[in-house]
Backbone bond lengths (Angstrom), bond angles and torsions (degrees), N, CA, C in turn:
res aa  C-N    CA-C-N  psi(-1)  N-CA   C-N-CA  omega(-1)  CA-C   N-CA-C  phi
1 M - - - 1.418 - - 1.543 111.67 -
2 K 1.309 117.31 -35.25 1.464 120.72 176.83 1.549 112.22 -61.18
3 H 1.313 114.01 -38.95 1.441 120.64 -179.17 1.560 110.76 -62.23
4 H 1.318 115.08 -40.80 1.457 119.06 -178.47 1.530 110.43 -73.32
5 L 1.325 118.42 -36.45 1.451 122.85 173.19 1.482 114.17 -59.81
6 S 1.309 115.75 -46.75 1.458 123.46 178.43 1.574 110.03 -59.96
7 S 1.311 114.19 -45.23 1.477 118.06 -178.67 1.479 111.14 -64.74
8 I 1.355 117.46 -41.68 1.489 119.75 178.37 1.525 111.81 -65.31
9 I 1.312 119.60 -36.56 1.426 122.32 175.67 1.478 113.85 -64.44
10 V 1.334 115.75 -43.73 1.483 120.71 179.05 1.551 109.92 -62.45
11 I 1.329 115.45 -45.76 1.457 121.16 -178.59 1.543 108.40 -62.16
12 L 1.353 119.92 -44.66 1.443 120.13 178.54 1.524 114.06 -63.35
13 L 1.348 118.50 -38.19 1.387 122.17 176.88 1.551 111.91 -65.61
14 F 1.320 116.66 -39.80 1.398 122.40 178.69 1.557 111.58 -66.27
15 L 1.275 117.37 -41.96 1.503 120.23 174.37 1.457 112.38 -64.99
16 A 1.305 120.09 -40.12 1.439 123.11 178.51 1.519 109.93 -62.41
17 A 1.354 118.24 -40.84 1.427 120.29 177.42 1.479 114.94 -64.77
18 I 1.307 114.78 -37.11 1.517 120.73 179.39 1.541 108.90 -64.71
19 F 1.338 116.45 -49.73 1.457 121.72 -177.30 1.537 110.73 -64.40
20 S 1.322 117.11 -41.62 1.484 120.15 177.94 1.508 110.27 -64.62
21 G 1.273 119.63 -41.12 1.481 122.56 178.18 1.557 110.84 -63.36
22 E 1.274 114.00 -43.57 1.471 118.83 178.33 1.518 113.47 -58.77
23 R 1.324 112.08 -45.65 1.495 118.94 179.79 1.526 110.24 -62.19
24 S 1.321 115.33 -42.99 1.501 117.99 -179.43 1.507 110.53 -64.65
25 Y 1.362 117.81 -38.59 1.434 122.45 177.94 1.523 113.21 -62.10
26 K 1.377 114.22 -41.12 1.437 118.83 -178.40 1.565 110.96 -69.75
27 N 1.363 115.39 -36.43 1.508 118.89 176.50 1.466 112.37 -66.62
28 A 1.352 117.65 -42.19 1.483 121.53 178.49 1.554 110.32 -65.87
29 R 1.305 115.43 -38.46 1.457 120.67 179.10 1.540 109.82 -62.71
30 H 1.270 116.88 -44.02 1.461 122.61 -179.11 1.506 108.81 -64.07
31 I 1.321 119.07 -44.57 1.475 121.05 177.45 1.511 112.53 -61.57
32 I 1.280 115.73 -43.39 1.514 118.63 -177.62 1.576 109.69 -66.15
33 V 1.291 117.48 -44.89 1.494 120.93 176.46 1.467 112.47 -60.30
34 S 1.306 117.47 -41.22 1.463 120.73 176.00 1.534 112.06 -63.03
35 D 1.306 118.13 -45.36 1.469 121.15 176.87 1.531 112.62 -61.02
36 L 1.363 115.47 -41.95 1.442 116.43 -179.37 1.509 112.05 -69.44
37 N 1.285 117.35 -36.51 1.476 121.22 177.59 1.578 110.49 -63.92
38 Q 1.354 114.69 -39.50 1.449 119.84 176.23 1.501 112.92 -64.22
39 A 1.328 114.82 -42.07 1.523 120.64 178.47 1.488 109.28 -65.97
40 L 1.304 118.70 -41.30 1.507 122.56 -179.53 1.552 109.38 -64.26
41 S 1.278 114.23 -45.43 1.500 119.88 179.16 1.547 111.04 -60.05
42 S 1.321 116.73 -45.78 1.496 119.68 179.75 1.555 109.37 -66.74
43 T 1.269 118.52 -35.91 1.485 122.40 178.69 1.516 111.54 -65.81
44 L 1.329 115.93 -41.87 1.495 120.02 -179.64 1.497 111.28 -71.16
45 V 1.393 119.81 -31.44 1.388 120.53 177.47 1.519 115.13 -70.56
46 S 1.335 115.11 -33.91 1.431 119.64 -177.73 1.525 112.75 -67.59
């Protein structure tokens, strides 16, 4: 039983790390796209 519990805990931690990393990637991507759009807009206005 201990082996199964350990395996379940490791899998849950692994899945949590994957989802957390994906969320951070999406947030960073959104910020970068927003900054690039703002830079493009200010370049075209000048």
